[in-house]
DRENFILO-273490 format. One record per atom (N, C-alpha, C): residue in one letter; x, y, z. Coordinates in pm, whole numbers, padded with zeros to 5 digits, always signed. Layout:
N
AXYZ/...
//
This chain:
416
M+03868+15501+13597/M+03992+15433+13554/M+03972+15285+13552/T+04006+15217+13445/T+03986+15075+13441/T+04124+15009+13418/G+04148+14906+13490/G+04271+14827+13470/G+04396+14914+13498/T+04493+14889+13416/T+04622+14968+13434/T+04634+15071+13325/N+04531+15099+13248/N+04541+15196+13141/N+04431+15310+13155/P+04463+15395+13244/P+04356+15499+13271/P+04348+15591+13151/D+04227+15647+13129/D+04202+15732+13020/D+04241+15877+13050/L+04355+15915+12992/L+04415+16044+13027/L+04387+16153+12918/N+04286+16127+12840/N+04254+16222+12737/N+04149+16327+12777/W+04102+16320+12900/W+03996+16414+12954/W+04034+16458+13089/L+03988+16578+13122/L+04004+16629+13260/L+03874+16677+13314/I+03867+16692+13443/I+03746+16756+13513/I+03802+16883+13572/S+03741+16994+13531/S+03776+17130+13582/S+03681+17164+13697/V+03745+17187+13813/V+03666+17214+13940/V+03657+17371+13956/D+03693+17443+13858/D+03674+17590+13868/D+03660+17652+13734/D+03533+17668+13692/D+03502+17738+13568/D+03385+17838+13613/H+03336+17912+13519/H+03233+18012+13559/H+03122+18022+13459/V+03011+18062+13505/V+02893+18081+13416/V+02847+18230+13424/L+02816+18287+13311/L+02751+18417+13311/L+02604+18388+13295/E+02526+18414+13399/E+02388+18368+13410/E+02308+18427+13291/P+02223+18340+13234/P+02133+18388+13127/P+02023+18478+13174/G+01980+18568+13095/G+01885+18670+13141/G+01754+18619+13193/H+01722+18496+13153/H+01588+18443+13197/H+01592+18377+13331/L+01713+18362+13395/L+01728+18273+13515/L+01621+18300+13620/W+01625+18423+13678/W+01536+18452+13785/W+01393+18480+13744/E+01377+18524+13623/E+01243+18541+13569/E+01171+18414+13553/T+01241+18308+13533/T+01188+18176+13518/T+01176+18097+13643/W+01285+18100+13725/W+01295+18014+13837/W+01246+18067+13973/L+01237+18200+13980/L+01183+18253+14101/L+01028+18227+14113/P+00982+18205+14235/P+00828+18198+14249/P+00767+18327+14193/R+00649+18322+14147/R+00587+18431+14076/R+00586+18558+14160/K+00559+18542+14287/K+00537+18656+14370/K+00662+18741+14389/Y+00780+18686+14350/Y+00906+18758+14371/Y+00961+18813+14229/R+00906+18768+14127/R+00967+18795+13995/R+00981+18942+13957/D+00882+19024+14000/D+00888+19167+13968/D+01005+19233+14032/R+01053+19177+14147/R+01159+19247+14222/R+01288+19171+14206/G+01290+19058+14136/G+01402+18976+14125/G+01506+19037+14023/P+01622+18974+14013/P+01727+19024+13921/P+01679+19025+13772/K+01707+19128+13705/K+01662+19141+13567/K+01787+19191+13480/L+01801+19123+13371/L+01904+19171+13272/L+01846+19263+13171/V+01895+19389+13173/V+01844+19497+13087/V+01953+19535+12984/V+01914+19530+12854/V+02008+19571+12756/V+02000+19728+12740/D+02116+19793+12758/D+02127+19936+12757/D+02137+19990+12611/G+02143+20122+12597/G+02146+20182+12475/G+02276+20147+12395/D+02380+20115+12466/D+02506+20074+12396/D+02509+19929+12365/G+02400+19861+12395/G+02400+19720+12364/G+02456+19630+12472/K+02510+19681+12574/K+02559+19609+12691/K+02447+19565+12785/G+02468+19452+12846/G+02364+19408+12942/G+02403+19448+13082/T+02302+19502+13154/T+02319+19537+13298/T+02221+19457+13388/W+02269+19401+13488/W+02175+19332+13584/W+02124+19438+13683/H+01996+19441+13707/H+01932+19530+13798/H+01875+19445+13916/Y+01909+19490+14042/Y+01855+19415+14154/Y+01847+19509+14274/L+01730+19531+14329/L+01708+19615+14444/L+01786+19746+14438/G+01777+19811+14322/G+01834+19939+14309/G+01982+19938+14269/A+02050+19826+14281/A+02190+19807+14240/A+02195+19770+14090/K+02313+19802+14027/K+02335+19770+13890/K+02467+19703+13872/Q+02478+19607+13783/Q+02607+19538+13764/Q+02620+19492+13619/R+02734+19526+13560/R+02769+19481+13431/R+02868+19370+13430/A+02874+19288+13320/A+02973+19181+13312/A+03106+19239+13274/S+03208+19220+13349/S+03344+19260+13313/S+03392+19185+13192/G+03465+19251+13107/G+03526+19184+12993/G+03624+19076+13029/L+03680+19078+13148/L+03774+18973+13198/L+03698+18850+13236/S+03562+18854+13242/S+03485+18739+13279/S+03442+18658+13154/A+03469+18706+13035/A+03424+18640+12917/A+03522+18658+12802/T+03643+18608+12827/T+03753+18633+12729/T+03771+18522+12626/V+03708+18407+12646/V+03733+18297+12550/V+03685+18344+12409/G+03776+18300+12312/G+03750+18335+12177/G+03805+18467+12134/R+03860+18541+12230/R+03910+18680+12201/R+04061+18681+12204/D+04123+18759+12123/D+04266+18766+12119/D+04311+18839+12244/K+04423+18800+12307/K+04473+18860+12423/K+04486+19013+12414/S+04526+19056+12300/S+04544+19205+12289/S+04414+19280+12289/L+04304+19216+12280/L+04171+19286+12279/L+04104+19263+12413/I+04161+19199+12512/I+04100+19172+12642/I+04116+19294+12729/S+04011+19338+12796/S+04015+19448+12893/S+03898+19431+12991/P+03897+19502+13100/P+03783+19493+13202/P+03662+19565+13152/E+03666+19631+13043/E+03553+19701+12994/E+03432+19612+12968/P+03311+19648+13005/P+03195+19556+12999/P+03166+19508+12858/L+03112+19385+12849/L+03073+19322+12726/L+02924+19297+12725/G+02869+19297+12612/G+02730+19257+12597/G+02725+19111+12572/Y+02616+19045+12599/Y+02602+18899+12587/Y+02618+18865+12441/D+02583+18950+12348/D+02601+18918+12209/D+02744+18932+12160/E+02834+18981+12249/E+02973+18988+12216/E+03047+18866+12276/M+02980+18789+12362/M+03047+18680+12425/M+03033+18553+12338/R+03127+18456+12365/R+03111+18326+12311/R+02994+18263+12380/P+02900+18194+12305/P+02778+18143+12364/P+02803+18043+12482/G+02916+17982+12481/G+02945+17889+12593/G+02955+17961+12724/C+02963+18093+12733/C+02965+18167+12854/C+02838+18150+12935/Y+02725+18133+12860/Y+02592+18139+12920/Y+02498+18030+12877/D+02536+17957+12774/D+02456+17850+12720/D+02514+17715+12745/P+02448+17627+12817/P+02506+17502+12859/P+02546+17408+12736/R+02460+17409+12639/R+02487+17321+12526/R+02611+17371+12448/A+02616+17499+12429/A+02738+17554+12362/A+02858+17535+12449/R+02841+17538+12580/R+02953+17513+12672/R+03002+17375+12653/V+02919+17272+12641/V+02957+17135+12626/V+03037+17120+12493/E+02999+17192+12387/E+03079+17188+12268/E+03219+17236+12281/D+03232+17342+12362/D+03363+17399+12392/D+03441+17306+12485/M+03372+17241+12575/M+03439+17139+12665/M+03496+17024+12583/N+03422+16985+12487/N+03470+16872+12400/N+03590+16919+12327/Q+03600+17038+12286/Q+03717+17089+12211/Q+03833+17096+12297/G+03814+17132+12425/G+03930+17151+12516/G+03963+17023+12597/G+03893+16914+12577/G+03914+16794+12654/G+03864+16798+12796/I+03762+16877+12816/I+03702+16896+12953/I+03580+16799+12966/L+03603+16697+13042/L+03492+16594+13058/L+03382+16651+13134/A+03412+16722+13244/A+03311+16777+13330/A+03359+16906+13387/S+03262+16988+13431/S+03299+17126+13473/S+03211+17162+13594/M+03275+17232+13690/M+03205+17297+13804/M+03206+17446+13787/T+03097+17519+13781/T+03095+17657+13752/T+03055+17738+13871/F+03137+17843+13900/F+03107+17941+13999/F+03020+18052+13932/P+02936+18119+14016/P+02844+18216+13960/P+02912+18349+13923/T+02846+18436+13858/T+02903+18571+13825/T+02816+18675+13883/F+02694+18696+13834/F+02609+18806+13897/F+02592+18796+14047/P+02561+18672+14098/P+02557+18663+14248/P+02689+18682+14323/A+02800+18694+14252/A+02943+18694+14302/A+02970+18551+14340/F+03098+18528+14376/F+03149+18392+14384/F+03084+18308+14492/C+03021+18367+14594/C+02956+18291+14700/C+02822+18354+14737/G+02764+18427+14645/G+02624+18481+14680/G+02626+18617+14748/Q+02745+18691+14743/Q+02751+18814+14814/Q+02643+18917+14771/T+02603+18911+14642/T+02500+19005+14590/T+02373+18996+14667/F+02327+18875+14702/F+02205+18854+14773/F+02222+18892+14923/Y+02340+18869+14971/Y+02369+18907+15112/Y+02363+19057+15126/R+02414+19128+15032/R+02417+19277+15043/R+02275+19342+15020/G+02187+19271+14952/G+02050+19322+14937/G+01975+19329+15069/E+01898+19439+15089/E+01828+19457+15215/E+01711+19355+15239/D+01648+19317+15124/D+01535+19226+15136/D+01585+19076+15147/K+01591+19027+15263/K+01656+18895+15278/K+01558+18783+15240/E+01430+18813+15254/E+01330+18711+15204/E+01337+18692+15054/L+01355+18806+14984/L+01378+18795+14839/L+01515+18730+14813/G+01616+18770+14889/G+01746+18711+14871/G+01744+18562+14887/L+01676+18512+14986/L+01675+18366+15003/L+01600+18302+14881/A+01497+18365+14837/A+01427+18310+14718/A+01519+18307+14598/C+01605+18412+14583/C+01693+18421+14470/C+01802+18308+14476/V+01850+18287+14602/V+01943+18178+14619/V+01890+18043+14580/K+01765+18018+14625/K+01703+17888+14593/K+01675+17876+14446/A+01636+17984+14383/A+01611+17986+14242/A+01735+17955+14160/Y+01847+18019+14207/Y+01975+17991+14140/Y+02011+17840+14153/N+01991+17784+14272/N+02024+17648+14292/N+01935+17555+14209/D+01808+17585+14195/D+01719+17505+14122/D+01751+17506+13971/W+01787+17630+13924/W+01828+17645+13784/W+01959+17568+13766/M+02053+17573+13856/M+02183+17502+13847/M+02157+17353+13829/V+02071+17296+13910/V+02049+17155+13901/V+01955+17113+13786/D+01847+17186+13762/D+01742+17140+13676/D+01758+17193+13530/E+01841+17290+13514/E+01860+17342+13382/E+02004+17334+13336/W+02095+17397+13411/W+02233+17393+13362/W+02292+17256+13362/C+02284+17187+13476/C+02338+17052+13483/C+02256+16950+13406/A+02126+16959+13413/A+02035+16863+13352/A+02041+16866+13202/S+02095+16980+13148/S+02106+16990+13002/S+02207+16891+12940/A+02294+16846+13020/A+02400+16756+12975/A+02448+16669+13091/P+02371+16561+13124/P+02400+16474+13230/P+02541+16420+13230/G+02606+16425+13338/G+02747+16374+13350/G+02853+16471+13299/R+02811+16592+13268/R+02906+16691+13220/R+02926+16810+13316/F+02842+16827+13410/F+02851+16944+13497/F+02836+16898+13646/I+02928+16940+13729/I+02914+16918+13874/I+02839+17032+13932/P+02722+17006+13998/P+02647+17126+14044/P+02712+17190+14170/L+02720+17324+14158/L+02778+17403+14267/L+02664+17505+14309/T+02631+17495+14436/T+02509+17582+14479/T+02554+17690+14579/L+02457+17778+14614/L+02478+17892+14702/L+02402+17869+14835/I+02438+17950+14934/I+02363+17952+15063/I+02330+18098+15092/P+02234+18110+15182/P+02208+18255+15231/P+02309+18281+15341/L+02409+18363+15309/L+02517+18388+15407/L+02475+18446+15540/W+02358+18516+15535/W+02320+18597+15645/W+02240+18510+15750/D+02217+18384+15727/D+02135+18300+15811/D+02192+18159+15809/P+02283+18117+15908/P+02340+17989+15901/P+02244+17876+15917/E+02123+17899+15989/E+02030+17793+16005/E+01960+17769+15867/A+01930+17876+15797/A+01869+17869+15658/A+01974+17810+15567/A+02097+17848+15585/A+02200+17793+15500/A+02203+17638+15519/A+02202+17593+15643/A+02202+17452+15671/A+02078+17382+15605/E+01969+17441+15615/E+01850+17387+15557/E+01856+17380+15401/E+01924+17484+15339/E+01947+17479+15199/E+02042+17371+15157/V+02153+17357+15237/V+02250+17247+15208/V+02178+17111+15209/R+02097+17088+15304/R+02024+16959+15316/R+01928+16943+15195/R+01863+17051+15154/R+01772+17046+15046/R+01843+17009+14917/V+01952+17080+14883/V+02023+17050+14760/V+02093+16914+14767/A+02143+16879+14882/A+02205+16748+14891/A+02110+16636+14861/G+01983+16655+14899/G+01881+16557+14864/G+01861+16547+14716/R+01907+16644+14637/R+01899+16638+14497/R+02031+16597+14433/G+02126+16546+14513/G+02249+16495+14458/G+02360+16599+14448/V+02351+16713+14514/V+02450+16810+14513/V+02557+16785+14617/H+02680+16804+14584/H+02796+16779+14680/H+02888+16895+14680/A+02847+17014+14648/A+02942+17127+14645/A+02858+17255+14669/V+02914+17338+14760/V+02852+17463+14793/V+02956+17572+14804/A+02921+17693+14756/A+03018+17804+14752/A+03012+17878+14888/F+03136+17920+14929/F+03143+17992+15055/F+03254+18093+15039/S+03268+18183+15133/S+03369+18286+15130/S+03504+18245+15178/E+03605+18286+15113/E+03746+18258+15156/E+03775+18329+15291/N+03703+18433+15318/N+03721+18514+15434/N+03597+18602+15460/P+03506+18559+15543/P+03381+18628+15563/P+03392+18771+15625/E+03499+18790+15704/E+03514+18910+15778/E+03500+19038+15691/P+03570+19048+15573/P+03550+19170+15499/P+03411+19196+15449/L+03334+19086+15449/L+03194+19103+15408/L+03102+19151+15520/G+03162+19163+15637/G+03088+19209+15757/G+03019+19087+15825/L+03070+18968+15802/L+03020+18849+15866/L+03122+18792+15965/P+03071+18717+16060/P+03161+18647+16158/P+03262+18556+16081/T+03384+18549+16139/T+03485+18460+16087/T+03454+18314+16128/I+03527+18223+16066/I+03507+18079+16101/I+03554+18050+16248/N+03627+18149+16307/N+03674+18134+16444/N+03584+18207+16546/D+03463+18247+16496/D+03369+18322+16586/D+03350+18242+16716/P+03366+18304+16833/P+03347+18240+16963/P+03206+18184+16980/G+03108+18250+16920/G+02971+18198+16928/G+02940+18091+16825/R+03045+18055+16744/R+03032+17948+16643/R+02912+17968+16552/Y+02905+18086+16497/Y+02803+18134+16412/Y+02779+18033+16292/W+02885+17983+16233/W+02873+17904+16113/W+02849+17753+16135/D+02852+17714+16260/D+02835+17574+16295/D+02715+17499+16234/P+02605+17557+16237/P+02489+17489+16172/P+02515+17459+16027/F+02579+17554+15957/F+02611+17531+15813/F+02717+17421+15796/F+02823+17435+15883/F+02934+17330+15875/F+02881+17193+15907/R+02794+17188+16005/R+02739+17057+16044/R+02658+16994+15933/A+02578+17072+15865/A+02493+17019+15754/A+02586+16970+15642/A+02681+17056+15606/A+02780+17013+15502/A+02853+16886+15533/A+02895+16870+15653/A+02965+16756+15695/A+02878+16625+15689/E+02758+16646+15743/E+02666+16535+15744/E+02616+16485+15615/C+02606+16584+15518/C+02553+16550+15385/C+02662+16517+15282/G+02793+16537+15328/G+02900+16511+15230/G+02909+16615+15121/V+02881+16740+15164/V+02882+16855+15073/V+03016+16933+15097/V+03091+16948+14990/V+03225+17017+15002/V+03206+17165+15003/I+03277+17233+15087/I+03276+17377+15099/I+03378+17438+15001/C+03339+17500+14890/C+03427+17549+14784/C+03446+17696+14796/M+03570+17735+14811/M+03603+17880+14826/M+03692+17927+14715/H+03634+18023+14635/H+03703+18081+14520/H+03780+18203+14561/V+03901+18221+14503/V+03980+18340+14537/V+03892+18457+14498/G+03886+18565+14577/G+03806+18675+14557/G+03665+18670+14619/S+03632+18556+14681/S+03498+18544+14744/S+03492+18618+14876/S+03596+18691+14910/S+03584+18792+15023/S+03554+18925+14967/S+03534+18940+14838/S+03503+19073+14771/S+03617+19172+14790/Q+03739+19114+14790/Q+03851+19209+14801/Q+03973+19146+14726/I+04064+19236+14686/I+04197+19201+14633/I+04295+19251+14731/P+04386+19167+14782/P+04485+19210+14881/P+04575+19313+14821/S+04609+19418+14905/S+04692+19526+14860/S+04819+19527+14929/I+04932+19525+14854/I+05067+19520+14912/I+05092+19653+14987/N+05051+19765+14921/N+05047+19891+14992/N+04955+19983+14914/A+04934+20107+14964/A+04837+20192+14905/A+04865+20236+14765/D+04998+20229+14728/D+05037+20271+14592/D+05067+20164+14499/T+05051+20038+14539/T+05090+19928+14452/T+04976+19913+14346/N+05021+19890+14216/N+04918+19876+14111/N+04858+19746+14104/F+04752+19738+14021/F+04671+19618+14013/F+04749+19497+13970/M+04842+19511+13877/M+04917+19398+13831/M+04996+19330+13945/A+05061+19412+14025/A+05134+19355+14137/A+05044+19285+14239/N+04933+19359+14267/N+04834+19302+14368/N+04773+19174+14317/L+04742+19166+14191/L+04683+19046+14143/L+04786+18931+14136/S+04907+18957+14113/S+05014+18853+14116/S+05034+18805+14263/W+05001+18883+14356/W+05016+18849+14500/W+04892+18775+14554/G+04797+18751+14464/G+04665+18705+14508/G+04658+18578+14583/A+04756+18490+14558/A+04747+18359+14634/A+04767+18380+14782/V+04809+18498+14828/V+04816+18514+14974/V+04684+18502+15036/R+04583+18529+14964/R+04447+18510+15026/R+04416+18362+15045/T+04448+18278+14950/T+04422+18136+14958/T+04509+18072+15067/S+04628+18114+15079/S+04713+18052+15183/S+04660+18091+15321/G+04611+18216+15333/G+04552+18261+15460/G+04429+18180+15486/T+04346+18151+15389/T+04229+18066+15405/T+04262+17928+15455/M+04362+17867+15390/M+04402+17732+15431/M+04447+17729+15576/L+04534+17819+15612/L+04585+17828+15752/L+04473+17853+15851/D+04384+17944+15816/D+04278+17972+15906/D+04192+17852+15939/W+04160+17780+15834/W+04076+17659+15857/W+04154+17552+15932/L+04280+17527+15901/L+04359+17426+15970/L+04377+17456+16118/F+04386+17583+16152/F+04408+17622+16294/F+04284+17653+16365/S+04169+17648+16298/S+04043+17700+16358/S+03975+17608+16451/G+04015+17472+16441/G+03936+17375+16520/G+03810+17326+16457/V+03772+17381+16336/V+03654+17339+16272/V+03665+17191+16226/F+03775+17152+16181/F+03784+17015+16135/F+03782+16919+16253/E+03829+16964+16371/E+03828+16877+16490/E+03674+16858+16531/R+03593+16964+16515/R+03451+16952+16552/R+03372+16883+16439/F+03414+16886+16318/F+03346+16827+16206/F+03443+16746+16127/P+03487+16624+16174/P+03591+16554+16110/P+03558+16504+15960/D+03432+16511+15918/D+03401+16467+15788/D+03400+16583+15693/L+03425+16705+15733/L+03411+16822+15651/L+03533+16831+15556/K+03503+16870+15428/K+03605+16884+15324/K+03594+17027+15272/I+03712+17088+15233/I+03708+17224+15163/I+03793+17212+15038/S+03759+17294+14940/S+03827+17309+14810/S+03866+17456+14800/L+03988+17481+14759/L+04041+17618+14745/L+04056+17646+14593/A+03961+17714+14535/A+03957+17726+14392/A+04042+17853+14341/E+04122+17832+14243/E+04198+17933+14172/E+04300+18003+14263/G+04351+17929+14362/G+04455+17984+14448/G+04589+17925+14411/N+04597+17824+14316/N+04717+17754+14283/N+04770+17673+14407/I+04880+17601+14386/I+04921+17506+14489/I+05068+17524+14528/G+05149+17598+14450/G+05290+17602+14470/G+05331+17649+14615/W+05244+17733+14677/W+05273+17780+14806/W+05247+17683+14924/I+05171+17577+14895/I+05125+17488+15001/I+05238+17423+15072/P+05344+17365+15010/P+05446+17296+15089/P+05517+17397+15184/Y+05538+17521+15145/Y+05606+17611+15234/Y+05526+17647+15357/F+05395+17677+15336/F+05307+17716+15454/F+05281+17599+15547/L+05276+17473+15490/L+05261+17361+15583/L+05392+17342+15667/E+05505+17364+15597/E+05630+17347+15668/E+05643+17458+15779/R+05611+17583+15737/R+05617+17689+15839/R+05523+17669+15953/A+05401+17617+15927/A+05309+17589+16031/A+05359+17484+16124/E+05427+17386+16071/E+05493+17282+16163/E+05598+17346+16250/Q+05671+17436+16198/Q+05770+17498+16282/Q+05711+17583+16391/V+05611+17657+16355/V+05537+17736+16461/V+05471+17647+16567/I+05413+17545+16534/I+05349+17454+16626/I+05463+17390+16718/D+05572+17347+16663/D+05681+17294+16742/D+05735+17388+16848/K+05752+17516+16809/K+05810+17610+16895/K+05714+17681+16996/Q+05591+17697+16958/Q+05496+17781+17033/Q+05381+17700+17100/R+05378+17573+17080/R+05252+17503+17123/R+05235+17497+17269/F+05338+17493+17347/F+05320+17475+17490/F+05255+17588+17558/W+05298+17713+17543/W+05231+17825+17603/W+05092+17849+17546/F+05084+17824+17415/F+04947+17847+17349/F+04847+17744+17401/Q+04893+17623+17421/Q+04803+17516+17468/Q+04752+17551+17617/R+04832+17622+17696/R+04791+17660+17826/R+04690+17769+17820/G+04648+17826+17709/G+04543+17927+17708/G+04596+18066+17697/I+04728+18084+17690/I+04783+18221+17671/I+04775+18266+17528/D+04733+18390+17503/D+04732+18442+17371/D+04822+18565+17375/Y+04875+18598+17254/Y+04966+18708+17251/Y+04948+18778+17122/D+04926+18913+17129/D+04907+18995+17009/D+05021+19096+17012/P+05120+19082+16930/P+05239+19175+16934/P+05193+19322+16908/G+05080+19342+16837/G+05035+19472+16824/G+04990+19546+16952/K+04944+19459+17044/K+04901+19509+17174/K+05017+19507+17276/G+05123+19433+17241/G+05241+19442+17324/G+05237+19367+17458/S+05142+19280+17478/S+05135+19208+17610/S+05063+19075+17584/K+05085+18985+17680/K+05023+18864+17665/K+04881+18867+17728/Q+04784+18785+17682/Q+04654+18788+17730/Q+04608+18645+17752/Q+04514+18633+17842/Q+04460+18496+17866/Q+04338+18480+17773/R+04339+18376+17694/R+04227+18350+17609/R+04106+18307+17681/T+03993+18329+17630/T+03868+18287+17692/T+03783+18197+17606/D+03860+18132+17517/D+03782+18041+17432/D+03790+17894+17473/G+03822+17874+17595/G+03825+17741+17649/G+03951+17662+17611/G+04057+17727+17587/G+04186+17657+17548/G+04205+17681+17400/A+04296+17604+17337/A+04340+17619+17204/A+04231+17566+17111/H+04116+17634+17112/H+03997+17602+17035/H+03969+17454+17063/S+03959+17372+16951/S+03923+17230+16965/S+04051+17146+16937/I+04167+17211+16936/I+04288+17138+16888/I+04377+17106+17008/D+04436+16983+17007/D+04530+16946+17110/D+04668+16975+17035/Y+04729+17089+17058/Y+04850+17128+16988/Y+04971+17051+17032/L+04955+16982+17140/L+05070+16895+17181/L+05087+16775+17093/N+04974+16739+17022/N+04976+16617+16942/N+04920+16649+16802/F+04914+16775+16767/F+04848+16814+16636/F+04937+16785+16525/D+04884+16708+16421/D+04954+16676+16298/D+04886+16758+16192/I+04940+16872+16160/I+04877+16965+16063/I+04879+16906+15921/R+04985+16832+15890/R+04986+16771+15754/R+04880+16664+15743/Q+04851+16598+15844/Q+04744+16492+15838/Q+04607+16564+15825/S+04595+16674+15897/S+04473+16756+15885/S+04449+16802+15747/F+04558+16853+15689/F+04549+16894+15545/F+04503+16780+15457/R+04573+16660+15478/R+04543+16543+15383/R+04395+16503+15400/D+04345+16516+15517/D+04209+16469+15546/D+04101+16564+15497/H+04137+16697+15486/H+04028+16797+15471/H+04041+16896+15357/V+04165+16918+15308/V+04187+17028+15215/V+04227+16988+15081/Y+04175+17059+14982/Y+04210+17023+14835/Y+04245+17149+14766/G+04371+17154+14710/G+04411+17271+14641/G+04388+17251+14491/C+04371+17363+14426/C+04334+17356+14282/C+04427+17454+14203/F+04462+17411+14080/F+04555+17496+14007/F+04509+17495+13860/I+04542+17612+13799/I+04518+17627+13650/I+04647+17585+13577/D+04757+17645+13612/D+04883+17618+13556/D+04998+17647+13655/D+05054+17548+13720/D+05142+17574+13827/D+05257+17472+13825/V+05362+17510+13756/V+05477+17416+13737/V+05547+17400+13871/A+05565+17507+13949/A+05633+17489+14078/A+05558+17394+14175/G+05421+17410+14172/G+05338+17320+14257/G+05354+17181+14215/L+05344+17149+14086/L+05348+17008+14043/L+05494+16946+14075/R+05596+17027+14064/R+05725+16983+14096/R+05737+16942+14249/N+05649+16988+14331/N+05646+16959+14466/N+05526+16879+14506/L+05468+16808+14410/L+05348+16730+14434/L+05360+16626+14546/D+05483+16571+14555/D+05505+16479+14658/D+05492+16535+14795/L+05526+16664+14811/L+05509+16737+14944/L+05373+16772+14968/I+05289+16794+14870/I+05154+16834+14884/I+05069+16705+14904/G+05078+16614+14817/G+05001+16492+14817/G+04920+16477+14688/E+04938+16373+14613/E+04871+16353+14494/E+04721+16337+14509/D+04676+16308+14628/D+04529+16289+14651/D+04462+16418+14689/N+04530+16531+14696/N+04476+16653+14748/N+04485+16769+14643/V+04499+16728+14515/V+04517+16836+14410/V+04422+16806+14297/M+04361+16912+14246/M+04260+16907+14129/M+04297+17016+14032/I+04260+16992+13906/I+04293+17085+13799/I+04170+17175+13770/E+04198+17294+13711/E+04099+17387+13669/E+04134+17440+13531/T+04027+17493+13456/T+04051+17564+13326/T+04010+17702+13334/D+03931+17741+13426/D+03885+17882+13446/D+03811+17938+13331/Y+03747+17853+13248/Y+03666+17902+13139/Y+03546+17985+13197/P+03513+18094+13145/P+03567+18169+13029/P+03649+18291+13075/H+03715+18285+13188/H+03784+18399+13247/H+03920+18420+13175/S+03982+18534+13210/S+04106+18571+13141/S+04226+18480+13173/D+04218+18395+13278/D+04327+18306+13311/D+04306+18167+13243/T+04206+18152+13167/T+04169+18020+13119/T+04271+17958+13033/T+04279+17827+13036/T+04371+17751+12948/T+04298+17704+12823/W+04167+17719+12818/W+04091+17678+12699/W+04133+17761+12577/P+04140+17700+12457/P+04102+17562+12421/P+04212+17454+12428/N+04325+17503+12484/N+04450+17412+12497/N+04456+17343+12632/S+04347+17333+12699/S+04355+17280+12832/S+04416+17145+12847/M+04372+17048+12763/M+04426+16912+12774/M+04566+16906+12723/K+04596+16976+12622/K+04738+16974+12573/K+04833+17026+12679/L+04790+17140+12746/L+04877+17194+12851/L+04883+17100+12970/A+04774+17030+12999/A+04776+16940+13116/A+04871+16826+13083/H+04868+16777+12961/H+04962+16670+12928/H+05109+16714+12942/D+05137+16832+12894/D+05279+16889+12908/D+05321+16904+13053/R+05226+16955+13136/R+05266+16975+13281/R+05276+16846+13361/L+05198+16747+13324/L+05195+16618+13402/L+05291+16515+13342/A+05360+16549+13237/A+05452+16451+13172/A+05553+16405+13275/G+05578+16282+13281/G+05678+16229+13381/G+05618+16171+13503/F+05485+16200+13530/F+05417+16141+13639/F+05363+16005+13598/A+05355+15912+13690/A+05291+15788+13661/A+05144+15805+13613/P+05099+15722+13528/P+04964+15741+13476/P+04854+15748+13586/E+04875+15673+13696/E+04782+15674+13805/E+04777+15805+13871/V+04893+15867+13883/V+04901+16003+13943/V+04834+16105+13850/Q+04866+16098+13723/Q+04802+16188+13630/Q+04650+16177+13636/Y+04600+16061+13641/Y+04454+16034+13638/Y+04397+16099+13765/K+04460+16092+13879/K+04406+16156+14000/K+04391+16303+13984/V+04498+16368+13932/V+04501+16512+13915/V+04401+16562+13812/L+04395+16484+13699/L+04310+16520+13588/L+04162+16510+13621/R+04126+16402+13690/R+03983+16381+13718/R+03952+16286+13839/G+04038+16196+13871/G+04004+16101+13982/G+03971+16160+14113/N+04056+16259+14151/N+04031+16329+14284/N+03901+16404+14283/A+03862+16468+14175/A+03739+16538+14161/A+03621+16447+14167/E+03632+16338+14097/E+03519+16242+14105/E+03497+16187+14242/R+03603+16160+14308/R+03593+16105+14448/R+03543+16212+14546/L+03593+16329+14544/L+03561+16436+14636/L+03415+16476+14622/F+03370+16496+14497/F+03237+16547+14471/F+03136+16431+14447/Q+03183+16305+14465/Q+03094+16193+14446/Q+03019+16196+14315/F+03102+16217+14212/F+03047+16255+14079/F+03082+16139+13984/T+02983+16106+13906/T+02997+16005+13797/T+02988+16079+13667/P+03099+16098+13592/P+03092+16170+13463/P+03035+16089+13348/A+03012+16156+13244/A+02968+16083+13122/A+03071+15984+13076/D+03030+15880+13009/D+03121+15782+12954/D+03197+15836+12842/T+03329+15842+12852/T+03406+15905+12742/T+03396+15830+12609/A+03357+15703+12613/A+03336+15629+12490/A+03223+15682+12408/D+03135+15762+12470/D+03022+15817+12399/D+03053+15962+12348/L+03173+16013+12371/L+03205+16147+12340/L+03308+16149+12225/P+03310+16267+12149/P+03407+16279+12044/P+03550+16286+12101/V+03646+16249+12023/V+03789+16266+12064/V+03815+16420+12085/P+03865+16457+12201/P+03876+16603+12227/P+03981+16666+12139/G+03957+16790+12107/G+04060+16867+12028/G+04182+16888+12100/G+04295+16885+12039/G+04425+16911+12103/G+04484+16780+12161/V+04415+16668+12141/V+04469+16538+12195/V+04523+16461+12075/S+04653+16423+12084/S+04710+16348+11976/S+04681+16198+11979/
//
């Protein structure tokens, strides 16, 4: 932003996706691992299937909807030849970004799952670590390097080894990376929670905090969709999906992690923001009413019907008698939205410095190719300085990212 006239014709999307090209691991894995690494095999029906350690995975049609009419979208698998090239080719992606007014993009993975669950589930962890590193090297040296200033690198960690995860965070941070994918809730994956009494994740958290690497959690990175009840259908459960993100936010704010690592930042991708004011207000009410007995070390589980003495050394690392949860949110948490009218109407309650925009290219929720036009419609009425923060300023600051100079780019499509 320069002077008093910020450039509002471009946005930075902090949640897009890449469908990995078939050559990725065959090119970027060390030679000794390539025979056993992930391979994309074209089947008799022309669809591509990823093969890895005996497991097979096809790309869902919902993961590559750009360029397709809504009436033709379904979860049925697609072949790469049926996808828009921007799904997997960085140069074609940049052309689509120019059309949608997307100055820069951060892409979550597909075959590895949103935070690398595929490699965590594989039995060969040595190979899994090599695959994680190969993905990260490809992300930096091929995907992002193909168009400097247009992609924010997002990397993976080996979820099964926090010390190795910390080492990988430090390695990629040395290459200019400031974003790493993590699970919104590790427990369903069979991993310790962020509240683990043994502080399983602390080596990873410490490395991220020290290196200025933001922990980015995408909805669905717990490998589950919340279910309202056993008979509720997919449409209702998917509509209820933000409950996962609200749970993630509250879990982190009450965990004591931010007290132990005050420089740590988290980003909550594709969870929207309209629920944030309510849950912060509710959390304040809970703290006000319940903090005294909780601070004394008493825990209570209504399911067990009795009070219990906690053994975690008090209320974690938090002084609940003086805890300002809104300040903790402002210091550490960033909410992300694709299209959220209710959230933007409450932006003053959330904080203009803690919100970033997404386009979700090429998934079924994407706003492309009308991303910039829709953003202008939704942000109309806000001061230019506030619009700039939401469109790109907050992302540039959080991820320490310098985008390409817009003067060198074509005027984006959809901008009047």
